[in-house]
N, C-alpha and C positions, 0 to 999 in steps of 0.2 A: 199822623192820623190821631184824632182824639179817641181815648178809650174811657170807659166809665165803669164804676162799681155801683151796685144797687143794694138797697136795704128795704126791709118791710117792717113796719111798726104797727102794733094793734093797740088801740085805746078803748078800754071799757068806759062807757059814758052812761051814768045813771042820774047824776045830779049836776047842777051848774058848776060846782067846784071841779068836777072832772074835766070840764072844758078848759079851766084854768091850768090844770096839770098837763093837758094835751098841748095847749099853747106854749107852755114853758118848755116841754120836751122838744117840740118842733123848733122853737127859737134856739135852743141849745144845739140841735143838729144843724140848723142853718148857720150858726157861728162856726161850725166845723166844715162848712162848705157843701152840705147836703141841700138838695132842692126837692121839694115835693113834686112828683110827677102827676099823681092823682090820688084821690081818697075815695073810698067806697064805704057807704053806710050799710051796716048790717043790723040784725036784730039786737045785738048786744054792744055795739059800739062802731068804731071806725077802723078800717085798715088803710094805712097810708103807704104808698110806694115812693121811695126816694132814690135819687141818683146824685153822684158827684164825679167830677173828672178825676181820673187816677193821678196820683202824685208823679209817677214815672213819666207820664205824657206831658205834664206841665213842665217838668225839669228839662225834658228833651226839646221843648219848643222855645225855651228861653235862651 
């Protein structure tokens, strides 16, 4: 059975350059195997929820 781990990131967005920083951080996490499940916009920025399959599960299935 697959198992997952989860993470939550908050990005304060006030200017266009903040979106570039957000994109860069999400690309870095994506390279580590994380996938954005959802993102919620709030008054001060975005909260993103991520998941990735746990390493123990991947090793067991190979």
